[in-house]
NUVEXMAR-52525 format. One record per atom (N, C-alpha, C): residue number from 1; chain; atom name; x, y, z. Coordinates in nm, 4 decimals, padded with zeros to 6 digits. Example, Ala and Ser with C-alpha at 12.3 -4.5 7.8 and 13.67 -1.06 7.14 Angstrom:
2
<rec num="1" chaine="A" atome="N" c1="01.3190" c2="-00.5690" c3="00.7800"/>
<rec num="1" chaine="A" atome="CA" c1="01.2300" c2="-00.4500" c3="00.7800"/>
<rec num="1" chaine="A" atome="C" c1="01.3200" c2="-00.3300" c3="00.7800"/>
<rec num="2" chaine="A" atome="N" c1="01.2850" c2="-00.2250" c3="00.7080"/>
<rec num="2" chaine="A" atome="CA" c1="01.3670" c2="-00.1060" c3="00.7140"/>
<rec num="2" chaine="A" atome="C" c1="01.2900" c2="00.0030" c3="00.7870"/>
//
This chain:
99
<rec num="1" chaine="A" atome="N" c1="01.4249" c2="-01.1646" c3="-01.2047"/>
<rec num="1" chaine="A" atome="CA" c1="01.3249" c2="-01.1379" c3="-01.1021"/>
<rec num="1" chaine="A" atome="C" c1="01.1866" c2="-01.1755" c3="-01.1548"/>
<rec num="2" chaine="A" atome="N" c1="01.1084" c2="-01.2375" c3="-01.0712"/>
<rec num="2" chaine="A" atome="CA" c1="00.9727" c2="-01.2770" c3="-01.1053"/>
<rec num="2" chaine="A" atome="C" c1="00.8820" c2="-01.1550" c3="-01.1084"/>
<rec num="3" chaine="A" atome="N" c1="00.8002" c2="-01.1442" c3="-01.2111"/>
<rec num="3" chaine="A" atome="CA" c1="00.7051" c2="-01.0335" c3="-01.2194"/>
<rec num="3" chaine="A" atome="C" c1="00.5807" c2="-01.0702" c3="-01.1389"/>
<rec num="4" chaine="A" atome="N" c1="00.5366" c2="-00.9797" c3="-01.0521"/>
<rec num="4" chaine="A" atome="CA" c1="00.4189" c2="-01.0021" c3="-00.9687"/>
<rec num="4" chaine="A" atome="C" c1="00.3103" c2="-00.9067" c3="-01.0173"/>
<rec num="5" chaine="A" atome="N" c1="00.1972" c2="-00.9617" c3="-01.0595"/>
<rec num="5" chaine="A" atome="CA" c1="00.0893" c2="-00.8801" c3="-01.1141"/>
<rec num="5" chaine="A" atome="C" c1="-00.0355" c2="-00.9003" c3="-01.0281"/>
<rec num="6" chaine="A" atome="N" c1="-00.0770" c2="-00.7982" c3="-00.9525"/>
<rec num="6" chaine="A" atome="CA" c1="-00.1996" c2="-00.8117" c3="-00.8728"/>
<rec num="6" chaine="A" atome="C" c1="-00.3227" c2="-00.8162" c3="-00.9634"/>
<rec num="7" chaine="A" atome="N" c1="-00.4241" c2="-00.8876" c3="-00.9197"/>
<rec num="7" chaine="A" atome="CA" c1="-00.5475" c2="-00.8970" c3="-00.9962"/>
<rec num="7" chaine="A" atome="C" c1="-00.6561" c2="-00.8117" c3="-00.9331"/>
<rec num="8" chaine="A" atome="N" c1="-00.7601" c2="-00.7840" c3="-01.0089"/>
<rec num="8" chaine="A" atome="CA" c1="-00.8748" c2="-00.7093" c3="-00.9573"/>
<rec num="8" chaine="A" atome="C" c1="-00.8350" c2="-00.5768" c3="-00.8970"/>
<rec num="9" chaine="A" atome="N" c1="-00.8865" c2="-00.5488" c3="-00.7797"/>
<rec num="9" chaine="A" atome="CA" c1="-00.8585" c2="-00.4216" c3="-00.7122"/>
<rec num="9" chaine="A" atome="C" c1="-00.7512" c2="-00.4373" c3="-00.6043"/>
<rec num="10" chaine="A" atome="N" c1="-00.6609" c2="-00.5328" c3="-00.6257"/>
<rec num="10" chaine="A" atome="CA" c1="-00.5548" c2="-00.5590" c3="-00.5283"/>
<rec num="10" chaine="A" atome="C" c1="-00.4328" c2="-00.4705" c3="-00.5536"/>
<rec num="11" chaine="A" atome="N" c1="-00.3584" c2="-00.4443" c3="-00.4473"/>
<rec num="11" chaine="A" atome="CA" c1="-00.2324" c2="-00.3709" c3="-00.4543"/>
<rec num="11" chaine="A" atome="C" c1="-00.1212" c2="-00.4629" c3="-00.4087"/>
<rec num="12" chaine="A" atome="N" c1="-00.0026" c2="-00.4453" c3="-00.4657"/>
<rec num="12" chaine="A" atome="CA" c1="00.1171" c2="-00.5136" c3="-00.4178"/>
<rec num="12" chaine="A" atome="C" c1="00.1994" c2="-00.4090" c3="-00.3459"/>
<rec num="13" chaine="A" atome="N" c1="00.2293" c2="-00.4334" c3="-00.2189"/>
<rec num="13" chaine="A" atome="CA" c1="00.2928" c2="-00.3333" c3="-00.1335"/>
<rec num="13" chaine="A" atome="C" c1="00.4196" c2="-00.3913" c3="-00.0715"/>
<rec num="14" chaine="A" atome="N" c1="00.5252" c2="-00.3109" c3="-00.0694"/>
<rec num="14" chaine="A" atome="CA" c1="00.6503" c2="-00.3465" c3="-00.0009"/>
<rec num="14" chaine="A" atome="C" c1="00.6490" c2="-00.2745" c3="00.1336"/>
<rec num="15" chaine="A" atome="N" c1="00.6438" c2="-00.3473" c3="00.2450"/>
<rec num="15" chaine="A" atome="CA" c1="00.6424" c2="-00.2808" c3="00.3758"/>
<rec num="15" chaine="A" atome="C" c1="00.7680" c2="-00.1963" c3="00.3971"/>
<rec num="16" chaine="A" atome="N" c1="00.7520" c2="-00.0789" c3="00.4578"/>
<rec num="16" chaine="A" atome="CA" c1="00.8643" c2="00.0080" c3="00.4927"/>
<rec num="16" chaine="A" atome="C" c1="00.8467" c2="00.0555" c3="00.6357"/>
<rec num="17" chaine="A" atome="N" c1="00.9553" c2="00.0993" c3="00.6945"/>
<rec num="17" chaine="A" atome="CA" c1="00.9492" c2="00.1564" c3="00.8289"/>
<rec num="17" chaine="A" atome="C" c1="00.8814" c2="00.2927" c3="00.8222"/>
<rec num="18" chaine="A" atome="N" c1="00.8133" c2="00.3315" c3="00.9284"/>
<rec num="18" chaine="A" atome="CA" c1="00.7435" c2="00.4595" c3="00.9324"/>
<rec num="18" chaine="A" atome="C" c1="00.8372" c2="00.5767" c3="00.9042"/>
<rec num="19" chaine="A" atome="N" c1="00.9644" c2="00.5640" c3="00.9368"/>
<rec num="19" chaine="A" atome="CA" c1="01.0586" c2="00.6746" c3="00.9182"/>
<rec num="19" chaine="A" atome="C" c1="01.1102" c2="00.6855" c3="00.7750"/>
<rec num="20" chaine="A" atome="N" c1="01.0689" c2="00.5930" c3="00.6854"/>
<rec num="20" chaine="A" atome="CA" c1="01.1145" c2="00.5948" c3="00.5471"/>
<rec num="20" chaine="A" atome="C" c1="01.0180" c2="00.6683" c3="00.4549"/>
<rec num="21" chaine="A" atome="N" c1="00.9343" c2="00.7532" c3="00.5069"/>
<rec num="21" chaine="A" atome="CA" c1="00.8374" c2="00.8272" c3="00.4259"/>
<rec num="21" chaine="A" atome="C" c1="00.9104" c2="00.9256" c3="00.3350"/>
<rec num="22" chaine="A" atome="N" c1="00.8437" c2="00.9697" c3="00.2261"/>
<rec num="22" chaine="A" atome="CA" c1="00.9106" c2="01.0573" c3="00.1300"/>
<rec num="22" chaine="A" atome="C" c1="00.9426" c2="01.1952" c3="00.1843"/>
<rec num="23" chaine="A" atome="N" c1="01.0499" c2="01.2562" c3="00.1304"/>
<rec num="23" chaine="A" atome="CA" c1="01.0858" c2="01.3947" c3="00.1617"/>
<rec num="23" chaine="A" atome="C" c1="01.1135" c2="01.4181" c3="00.3083"/>
<rec num="24" chaine="A" atome="N" c1="01.0712" c2="01.5336" c3="00.3543"/>
<rec num="24" chaine="A" atome="CA" c1="01.0941" c2="01.5744" c3="00.4926"/>
<rec num="24" chaine="A" atome="C" c1="00.9908" c2="01.5166" c3="00.5885"/>
<rec num="25" chaine="A" atome="N" c1="00.8885" c2="01.4521" c3="00.5339"/>
<rec num="25" chaine="A" atome="CA" c1="00.7806" c2="01.3984" c3="00.6161"/>
<rec num="25" chaine="A" atome="C" c1="00.8312" c2="01.2839" c3="00.7022"/>
<rec num="26" chaine="A" atome="N" c1="00.8068" c2="01.2901" c3="00.8297"/>
<rec num="26" chaine="A" atome="CA" c1="00.8396" c2="01.1811" c3="00.9210"/>
<rec num="26" chaine="A" atome="C" c1="00.7113" c2="01.1405" c3="00.9907"/>
<rec num="27" chaine="A" atome="N" c1="00.6848" c2="01.0134" c3="00.9885"/>
<rec num="27" chaine="A" atome="CA" c1="00.5611" c2="00.9636" c3="01.0477"/>
<rec num="27" chaine="A" atome="C" c1="00.5913" c2="00.9116" c3="01.1867"/>
<rec num="28" chaine="A" atome="N" c1="00.5168" c2="00.9580" c3="01.2823"/>
<rec num="28" chaine="A" atome="CA" c1="00.5299" c2="00.9092" c3="01.4196"/>
<rec num="28" chaine="A" atome="C" c1="00.3963" c2="00.8459" c3="01.4556"/>
<rec num="29" chaine="A" atome="N" c1="00.3977" c2="00.7163" c3="01.4734"/>
<rec num="29" chaine="A" atome="CA" c1="00.2757" c2="00.6433" c3="01.5032"/>
<rec num="29" chaine="A" atome="C" c1="00.2849" c2="00.5925" c3="01.6460"/>
<rec num="30" chaine="A" atome="N" c1="00.1881" c2="00.6266" c3="01.7314"/>
<rec num="30" chaine="A" atome="CA" c1="00.1909" c2="00.5774" c3="01.8690"/>
<rec num="30" chaine="A" atome="C" c1="00.1923" c2="00.4243" c3="01.8718"/>
<rec num="31" chaine="A" atome="N" c1="00.2567" c2="00.3662" c3="01.9728"/>
<rec num="31" chaine="A" atome="CA" c1="00.2676" c2="00.2207" c3="01.9822"/>
<rec num="31" chaine="A" atome="C" c1="00.1321" c2="00.1510" c3="01.9754"/>
<rec num="32" chaine="A" atome="N" c1="00.0304" c2="00.2077" c3="02.0365"/>
<rec num="32" chaine="A" atome="CA" c1="-00.1021" c2="00.1467" c3="02.0364"/>
<rec num="32" chaine="A" atome="C" c1="-00.1562" c2="00.1377" c3="01.8939"/>
<rec num="33" chaine="A" atome="N" c1="-00.1347" c2="00.2402" c3="01.8121"/>
<rec num="33" chaine="A" atome="CA" c1="-00.1852" c2="00.2421" c3="01.6752"/>
<rec num="33" chaine="A" atome="C" c1="-00.1046" c2="00.1527" c3="01.5822"/>
<rec num="34" chaine="A" atome="N" c1="00.0212" c2="00.1244" c3="01.6141"/>
<rec num="34" chaine="A" atome="CA" c1="00.1058" c2="00.0423" c3="01.5280"/>
<rec num="34" chaine="A" atome="C" c1="00.0534" c2="-00.0993" c3="01.5128"/>
<rec num="35" chaine="A" atome="N" c1="-00.0266" c2="-00.1433" c3="01.6078"/>
<rec num="35" chaine="A" atome="CA" c1="-00.0767" c2="-00.2798" c3="01.6059"/>
<rec num="35" chaine="A" atome="C" c1="-00.1590" c2="-00.3087" c3="01.4808"/>
<rec num="36" chaine="A" atome="N" c1="-00.2328" c2="-00.2118" c3="01.4287"/>
<rec num="36" chaine="A" atome="CA" c1="-00.3238" c2="-00.2368" c3="01.3175"/>
<rec num="36" chaine="A" atome="C" c1="-00.2939" c2="-00.1525" c3="01.1935"/>
<rec num="37" chaine="A" atome="N" c1="-00.1970" c2="-00.0625" c3="01.1992"/>
<rec num="37" chaine="A" atome="CA" c1="-00.1698" c2="00.0263" c3="01.0868"/>
<rec num="37" chaine="A" atome="C" c1="-00.0203" c2="00.0290" c3="01.0583"/>
<rec num="38" chaine="A" atome="N" c1="00.0146" c2="00.0151" c3="00.9300"/>
<rec num="38" chaine="A" atome="CA" c1="00.1551" c2="00.0131" c3="00.8909"/>
<rec num="38" chaine="A" atome="C" c1="00.1759" c2="00.0935" c3="00.7640"/>
<rec num="39" chaine="A" atome="N" c1="00.3022" c2="00.1130" c3="00.7281"/>
<rec num="39" chaine="A" atome="CA" c1="00.3393" c2="00.1928" c3="00.6131"/>
<rec num="39" chaine="A" atome="C" c1="00.4036" c2="00.1038" c3="00.5082"/>
<rec num="40" chaine="A" atome="N" c1="00.3766" c2="00.1325" c3="00.3799"/>
<rec num="40" chaine="A" atome="CA" c1="00.4371" c2="00.0569" c3="00.2723"/>
<rec num="40" chaine="A" atome="C" c1="00.4432" c2="00.1381" c3="00.1443"/>
<rec num="41" chaine="A" atome="N" c1="00.5219" c2="00.0878" c3="00.0499"/>
<rec num="41" chaine="A" atome="CA" c1="00.5359" c2="00.1524" c3="-00.0803"/>
<rec num="41" chaine="A" atome="C" c1="00.4651" c2="00.0653" c3="-00.1835"/>
<rec num="42" chaine="A" atome="N" c1="00.3793" c2="00.1268" c3="-00.2643"/>
<rec num="42" chaine="A" atome="CA" c1="00.3030" c2="00.0545" c3="-00.3652"/>
<rec num="42" chaine="A" atome="C" c1="00.3972" c2="00.0132" c3="-00.4784"/>
<rec num="43" chaine="A" atome="N" c1="00.4027" c2="-00.1170" c3="-00.5071"/>
<rec num="43" chaine="A" atome="CA" c1="00.4899" c2="-00.1723" c3="-00.6095"/>
<rec num="43" chaine="A" atome="C" c1="00.4126" c2="-00.1985" c3="-00.7386"/>
<rec num="44" chaine="A" atome="N" c1="00.2866" c2="-00.2390" c3="-00.7259"/>
<rec num="44" chaine="A" atome="CA" c1="00.2023" c2="-00.2664" c3="-00.8424"/>
<rec num="44" chaine="A" atome="C" c1="00.0563" c2="-00.2453" c3="-00.8042"/>
<rec num="45" chaine="A" atome="N" c1="-00.0237" c2="-00.2099" c3="-00.9045"/>
<rec num="45" chaine="A" atome="CA" c1="-00.1659" c2="-00.1821" c3="-00.8834"/>
<rec num="45" chaine="A" atome="C" c1="-00.2459" c2="-00.2699" c3="-00.9787"/>
<rec num="46" chaine="A" atome="N" c1="-00.3433" c2="-00.3442" c3="-00.9253"/>
<rec num="46" chaine="A" atome="CA" c1="-00.4284" c2="-00.4278" c3="-01.0091"/>
<rec num="46" chaine="A" atome="C" c1="-00.5177" c2="-00.3431" c3="-01.0989"/>
<rec num="47" chaine="A" atome="N" c1="-00.5651" c2="-00.3989" c3="-01.2093"/>
<rec num="47" chaine="A" atome="CA" c1="-00.6436" c2="-00.3223" c3="-01.3055"/>
<rec num="47" chaine="A" atome="C" c1="-00.7744" c2="-00.2671" c3="-01.2492"/>
<rec num="48" chaine="A" atome="N" c1="-00.8335" c2="-00.3329" c3="-01.1524"/>
<rec num="48" chaine="A" atome="CA" c1="-00.9585" c2="-00.2864" c3="-01.0934"/>
<rec num="48" chaine="A" atome="C" c1="-00.9399" c2="-00.1765" c3="-00.9906"/>
<rec num="49" chaine="A" atome="N" c1="-00.8156" c2="-00.1503" c3="-00.9510"/>
<rec num="49" chaine="A" atome="CA" c1="-00.7881" c2="-00.0467" c3="-00.8510"/>
<rec num="49" chaine="A" atome="C" c1="-00.7675" c2="00.0889" c3="-00.9152"/>
<rec num="50" chaine="A" atome="N" c1="-00.7625" c2="00.0933" c3="-01.0480"/>
<rec num="50" chaine="A" atome="CA" c1="-00.7358" c2="00.2202" c3="-01.1151"/>
<rec num="50" chaine="A" atome="C" c1="-00.8258" c2="00.2417" c3="-01.2360"/>
<rec num="51" chaine="A" atome="N" c1="-00.9525" c2="00.2047" c3="-01.2229"/>
<rec num="51" chaine="A" atome="CA" c1="-01.0474" c2="00.2228" c3="-01.3323"/>
<rec num="51" chaine="A" atome="C" c1="-01.0786" c2="00.3709" c3="-01.3470"/>
<rec num="52" chaine="A" atome="N" c1="-01.0597" c2="00.4230" c3="-01.4667"/>
<rec num="52" chaine="A" atome="CA" c1="-01.0836" c2="00.5654" c3="-01.4915"/>
<rec num="52" chaine="A" atome="C" c1="-01.2284" c2="00.5996" c3="-01.4604"/>
<rec num="53" chaine="A" atome="N" c1="-01.2466" c2="00.7061" c3="-01.3840"/>
<rec num="53" chaine="A" atome="CA" c1="-01.3806" c2="00.7514" c3="-01.3483"/>
<rec num="53" chaine="A" atome="C" c1="-01.4415" c2="00.6809" c3="-01.2291"/>
<rec num="54" chaine="A" atome="N" c1="-01.3746" c2="00.5790" c3="-01.1794"/>
<rec num="54" chaine="A" atome="CA" c1="-01.4248" c2="00.5067" c3="-01.0626"/>
<rec num="54" chaine="A" atome="C" c1="-01.3144" c2="00.5003" c3="-00.9582"/>
<rec num="55" chaine="A" atome="N" c1="-01.2990" c2="00.6054" c3="-00.8833"/>
<rec num="55" chaine="A" atome="CA" c1="-01.1927" c2="00.6140" c3="-00.7839"/>
<rec num="55" chaine="A" atome="C" c1="-01.2448" c2="00.5593" c3="-00.6516"/>
<rec num="56" chaine="A" atome="N" c1="-01.2070" c2="00.4351" c3="-00.6144"/>
<rec num="56" chaine="A" atome="CA" c1="-01.2610" c2="00.3746" c3="-00.4928"/>
<rec num="56" chaine="A" atome="C" c1="-01.2210" c2="00.4461" c3="-00.3642"/>
<rec num="57" chaine="A" atome="N" c1="-01.1200" c2="00.5323" c3="-00.3710"/>
<rec num="57" chaine="A" atome="CA" c1="-01.0790" c2="00.6045" c3="-00.2512"/>
<rec num="57" chaine="A" atome="C" c1="-01.1355" c2="00.7465" c3="-00.2479"/>
<rec num="58" chaine="A" atome="N" c1="-01.2195" c2="00.7828" c3="-00.3431"/>
<rec num="58" chaine="A" atome="CA" c1="-01.2741" c2="00.9182" c3="-00.3464"/>
<rec num="58" chaine="A" atome="C" c1="-01.1919" c2="01.0094" c3="-00.4350"/>
<rec num="59" chaine="A" atome="N" c1="-01.2379" c2="01.1295" c3="-00.4561"/>
<rec num="59" chaine="A" atome="CA" c1="-01.1727" c2="01.2246" c3="-00.5467"/>
<rec num="59" chaine="A" atome="C" c1="-01.0271" c2="01.2472" c3="-00.5085"/>
<rec num="60" chaine="A" atome="N" c1="-00.9383" c2="01.2311" c3="-00.6062"/>
<rec num="60" chaine="A" atome="CA" c1="-00.7963" c2="01.2566" c3="-00.5825"/>
<rec num="60" chaine="A" atome="C" c1="-00.7250" c2="01.1486" c3="-00.5043"/>
<rec num="61" chaine="A" atome="N" c1="-00.7915" c2="01.0380" c3="-00.4772"/>
<rec num="61" chaine="A" atome="CA" c1="-00.7311" c2="00.9362" c3="-00.3930"/>
<rec num="61" chaine="A" atome="C" c1="-00.6790" c2="00.8150" c3="-00.4657"/>
<rec num="62" chaine="A" atome="N" c1="-00.6633" c2="00.8214" c3="-00.5985"/>
<rec num="62" chaine="A" atome="CA" c1="-00.6132" c2="00.7057" c3="-00.6729"/>
<rec num="62" chaine="A" atome="C" c1="-00.4724" c2="00.6701" c3="-00.6285"/>
<rec num="63" chaine="A" atome="N" c1="-00.4507" c2="00.5432" c3="-00.6053"/>
<rec num="63" chaine="A" atome="CA" c1="-00.3187" c2="00.4945" c3="-00.5652"/>
<rec num="63" chaine="A" atome="C" c1="-00.2412" c2="00.4599" c3="-00.6912"/>
<rec num="64" chaine="A" atome="N" c1="-00.1159" c2="00.5044" c3="-00.6977"/>
<rec num="64" chaine="A" atome="CA" c1="-00.0292" c2="00.4740" c3="-00.8120"/>
<rec num="64" chaine="A" atome="C" c1="00.1006" c2="00.4117" c3="-00.7610"/>
<rec num="65" chaine="A" atome="N" c1="00.1713" c2="00.3446" c3="-00.8514"/>
<rec num="65" chaine="A" atome="CA" c1="00.3000" c2="00.2836" c3="-00.8173"/>
<rec num="65" chaine="A" atome="C" c1="00.3925" c2="00.3906" c3="-00.7602"/>
<rec num="66" chaine="A" atome="N" c1="00.4665" c2="00.3561" c3="-00.6578"/>
<rec num="66" chaine="A" atome="CA" c1="00.5614" c2="00.4401" c3="-00.5838"/>
<rec num="66" chaine="A" atome="C" c1="00.4958" c2="00.5276" c3="-00.4770"/>
<rec num="67" chaine="A" atome="N" c1="00.3633" c2="00.5260" c3="-00.4650"/>
<rec num="67" chaine="A" atome="CA" c1="00.2995" c2="00.5965" c3="-00.3533"/>
<rec num="67" chaine="A" atome="C" c1="00.3389" c2="00.5281" c3="-00.2230"/>
<rec num="68" chaine="A" atome="N" c1="00.3550" c2="00.6063" c3="-00.1180"/>
<rec num="68" chaine="A" atome="CA" c1="00.3728" c2="00.5521" c3="00.0162"/>
<rec num="68" chaine="A" atome="C" c1="00.2363" c2="00.5610" c3="00.0831"/>
<rec num="69" chaine="A" atome="N" c1="00.1931" c2="00.4508" c3="00.1436"/>
<rec num="69" chaine="A" atome="CA" c1="00.0593" c2="00.4458" c3="00.2026"/>
<rec num="69" chaine="A" atome="C" c1="00.0669" c2="00.3992" c3="00.3477"/>
<rec num="70" chaine="A" atome="N" c1="-00.0353" c2="00.4340" c3="00.4218"/>
<rec num="70" chaine="A" atome="CA" c1="-00.0598" c2="00.3752" c3="00.5536"/>
<rec num="70" chaine="A" atome="C" c1="-00.1821" c2="00.2869" c3="00.5345"/>
<rec num="71" chaine="A" atome="N" c1="-00.1726" c2="00.1607" c3="00.5780"/>
<rec num="71" chaine="A" atome="CA" c1="-00.2778" c2="00.0629" c3="00.5510"/>
<rec num="71" chaine="A" atome="C" c1="-00.3120" c2="-00.0160" c3="00.6759"/>
<rec num="72" chaine="A" atome="N" c1="-00.4278" c2="-00.0787" c3="00.6712"/>
<rec num="72" chaine="A" atome="CA" c1="-00.4715" c2="-00.1670" c3="00.7799"/>
<rec num="72" chaine="A" atome="C" c1="-00.4067" c2="-00.3042" c3="00.7610"/>
<rec num="73" chaine="A" atome="N" c1="-00.3462" c2="-00.3545" c3="00.8647"/>
<rec num="73" chaine="A" atome="CA" c1="-00.2752" c2="-00.4821" c3="00.8528"/>
<rec num="73" chaine="A" atome="C" c1="-00.3693" c2="-00.6013" c3="00.8407"/>
<rec num="74" chaine="A" atome="N" c1="-00.4882" c2="-00.5932" c3="00.8970"/>
<rec num="74" chaine="A" atome="CA" c1="-00.5774" c2="-00.7095" c3="00.8925"/>
<rec num="74" chaine="A" atome="C" c1="-00.6314" c2="-00.7359" c3="00.7531"/>
<rec num="75" chaine="A" atome="N" c1="-00.6091" c2="-00.6444" c3="00.6589"/>
<rec num="75" chaine="A" atome="CA" c1="-00.6582" c2="-00.6645" c3="00.5233"/>
<rec num="75" chaine="A" atome="C" c1="-00.5491" c2="-00.7137" c3="00.4280"/>
<rec num="76" chaine="A" atome="N" c1="-00.4334" c2="-00.7558" c3="00.4807"/>
<rec num="76" chaine="A" atome="CA" c1="-00.3212" c2="-00.7928" c3="00.3953"/>
<rec num="76" chaine="A" atome="C" c1="-00.2934" c2="-00.9432" c3="00.3966"/>
<rec num="77" chaine="A" atome="N" c1="-00.2304" c2="-00.9883" c3="00.2885"/>
<rec num="77" chaine="A" atome="CA" c1="-00.1802" c2="-01.1245" c3="00.2791"/>
<rec num="77" chaine="A" atome="C" c1="-00.0318" c2="-01.1150" c3="00.2474"/>
<rec num="78" chaine="A" atome="N" c1="00.0524" c2="-01.1743" c3="00.3307"/>
<rec num="78" chaine="A" atome="CA" c1="00.1968" c2="-01.1670" c3="00.3091"/>
<rec num="78" chaine="A" atome="C" c1="00.2405" c2="-01.2757" c3="00.2118"/>
<rec num="79" chaine="A" atome="N" c1="00.3257" c2="-01.2372" c3="00.1154"/>
<rec num="79" chaine="A" atome="CA" c1="00.3844" c2="-01.3337" c3="00.0228"/>
<rec num="79" chaine="A" atome="C" c1="00.5344" c2="-01.3096" c3="00.0163"/>
<rec num="80" chaine="A" atome="N" c1="00.6083" c2="-01.4114" c3="-00.0257"/>
<rec num="80" chaine="A" atome="CA" c1="00.7520" c2="-01.3963" c3="-00.0443"/>
<rec num="80" chaine="A" atome="C" c1="00.7858" c2="-01.4447" c3="-00.1848"/>
<rec num="81" chaine="A" atome="N" c1="00.8513" c2="-01.3573" c3="-00.2627"/>
<rec num="81" chaine="A" atome="CA" c1="00.8897" c2="-01.3892" c3="-00.3995"/>
<rec num="81" chaine="A" atome="C" c1="01.0362" c2="-01.3511" c3="-00.4179"/>
<rec num="82" chaine="A" atome="N" c1="01.1168" c2="-01.4434" c3="-00.4660"/>
<rec num="82" chaine="A" atome="CA" c1="01.2598" c2="-01.4206" c3="-00.4869"/>
<rec num="82" chaine="A" atome="C" c1="01.3286" c2="-01.3674" c3="-00.3611"/>
<rec num="83" chaine="A" atome="N" c1="01.2856" c2="-01.4164" c3="-00.2448"/>
<rec num="83" chaine="A" atome="CA" c1="01.3473" c2="-01.3770" c3="-00.1189"/>
<rec num="83" chaine="A" atome="C" c1="01.3010" c2="-01.2427" c3="-00.0638"/>
<rec num="84" chaine="A" atome="N" c1="01.2106" c2="-01.1753" c3="-00.1317"/>
<rec num="84" chaine="A" atome="CA" c1="01.1581" c2="-01.0453" c3="-00.0869"/>
<rec num="84" chaine="A" atome="C" c1="01.0166" c2="-01.0632" c3="-00.0331"/>
<rec num="85" chaine="A" atome="N" c1="00.9860" c2="-00.9949" c3="00.0772"/>
<rec num="85" chaine="A" atome="CA" c1="00.8518" c2="-01.0010" c3="00.1349"/>
<rec num="85" chaine="A" atome="C" c1="00.7663" c2="-00.8870" c3="00.0805"/>
<rec num="86" chaine="A" atome="N" c1="00.6440" c2="-00.9217" c3="00.0420"/>
<rec num="86" chaine="A" atome="CA" c1="00.5471" c2="-00.8254" c3="-00.0090"/>
<rec num="86" chaine="A" atome="C" c1="00.4131" c2="-00.8509" c3="00.0583"/>
<rec num="87" chaine="A" atome="N" c1="00.3236" c2="-00.7548" c3="00.0444"/>
<rec num="87" chaine="A" atome="CA" c1="00.1870" c2="-00.7697" c3="00.0916"/>
<rec num="87" chaine="A" atome="C" c1="00.0928" c2="-00.7511" c3="-00.0260"/>
<rec num="88" chaine="A" atome="N" c1="-00.0104" c2="-00.8336" c3="-00.0325"/>
<rec num="88" chaine="A" atome="CA" c1="-00.1178" c2="-00.8163" c3="-00.1281"/>
<rec num="88" chaine="A" atome="C" c1="-00.2373" c2="-00.7712" c3="-00.0474"/>
<rec num="89" chaine="A" atome="N" c1="-00.3020" c2="-00.6638" c3="-00.0928"/>
<rec num="89" chaine="A" atome="CA" c1="-00.4135" c2="-00.6089" c3="-00.0158"/>
<rec num="89" chaine="A" atome="C" c1="-00.5141" c2="-00.5421" c3="-00.1076"/>
<rec num="90" chaine="A" atome="N" c1="-00.6410" c2="-00.5360" c3="-00.0650"/>
<rec num="90" chaine="A" atome="CA" c1="-00.7402" c2="-00.4639" c3="-00.1438"/>
<rec num="90" chaine="A" atome="C" c1="-00.7199" c2="-00.3136" c3="-00.1275"/>
<rec num="91" chaine="A" atome="N" c1="-00.7560" c2="-00.2387" c3="-00.2291"/>
<rec num="91" chaine="A" atome="CA" c1="-00.7389" c2="-00.0938" c3="-00.2230"/>
<rec num="91" chaine="A" atome="C" c1="-00.8169" c2="-00.0334" c3="-00.1059"/>
<rec num="92" chaine="A" atome="N" c1="-00.9225" c2="-00.0998" c3="-00.0640"/>
<rec num="92" chaine="A" atome="CA" c1="-01.0022" c2="-00.0495" c3="00.0484"/>
<rec num="92" chaine="A" atome="C" c1="-00.9260" c2="-00.0522" c3="00.1800"/>
<rec num="93" chaine="A" atome="N" c1="-00.8153" c2="-00.1250" c3="00.1873"/>
<rec num="93" chaine="A" atome="CA" c1="-00.7341" c2="-00.1299" c3="00.3079"/>
<rec num="93" chaine="A" atome="C" c1="-00.6441" c2="-00.0087" c3="00.3261"/>
<rec num="94" chaine="A" atome="N" c1="-00.6376" c2="00.0777" c3="00.2237"/>
<rec num="94" chaine="A" atome="CA" c1="-00.5536" c2="00.1984" c3="00.2309"/>
<rec num="94" chaine="A" atome="C" c1="-00.6226" c2="00.3036" c3="00.3167"/>
<rec num="95" chaine="A" atome="N" c1="-00.5508" c2="00.3540" c3="00.4166"/>
<rec num="95" chaine="A" atome="CA" c1="-00.6056" c2="00.4594" c3="00.5024"/>
<rec num="95" chaine="A" atome="C" c1="-00.5617" c2="00.5969" c3="00.4553"/>
<rec num="96" chaine="A" atome="N" c1="-00.4333" c2="00.6105" c3="00.4163"/>
<rec num="96" chaine="A" atome="CA" c1="-00.3754" c2="00.7398" c3="00.3803"/>
<rec num="96" chaine="A" atome="C" c1="-00.2730" c2="00.7203" c3="00.2702"/>
<rec num="97" chaine="A" atome="N" c1="-00.2668" c2="00.8155" c3="00.1757"/>
<rec num="97" chaine="A" atome="CA" c1="-00.1620" c2="00.8185" c3="00.0745"/>
<rec num="97" chaine="A" atome="C" c1="-00.0686" c2="00.9330" c3="00.1096"/>
<rec num="98" chaine="A" atome="N" c1="00.0613" c2="00.9061" c3="00.1120"/>
<rec num="98" chaine="A" atome="CA" c1="00.1615" c2="01.0095" c3="00.1430"/>
<rec num="98" chaine="A" atome="C" c1="00.2395" c2="01.0413" c3="00.0165"/>
<rec num="99" chaine="A" atome="N" c1="00.2285" c2="01.1643" c3="-00.0307"/>
<rec num="99" chaine="A" atome="CA" c1="00.3012" c2="01.2032" c3="-00.1523"/>
<rec num="99" chaine="A" atome="C" c1="00.3900" c2="01.3203" c3="-00.1236"/>
//
């Protein structure tokens, strides 16, 4: 498998269905909102997205590998590696972290 390493403050995200959220949490997103917001699992975090003491998402909002997030679709770039689809996006595109 090819190793994918995001640069800067980019995240590598694997899109998931809204119903694949962790634990008992089930996400119900109205059809109107689905147009611009989606759910994904963080696969890799660029070095600029996790600088100690500089949390771009605010206190307690650091994104780590395996987090499930809701993100804005207009801030993503779709790539395909080894037959798998991924999204590359800036950390600023994250709306919510689901843990």
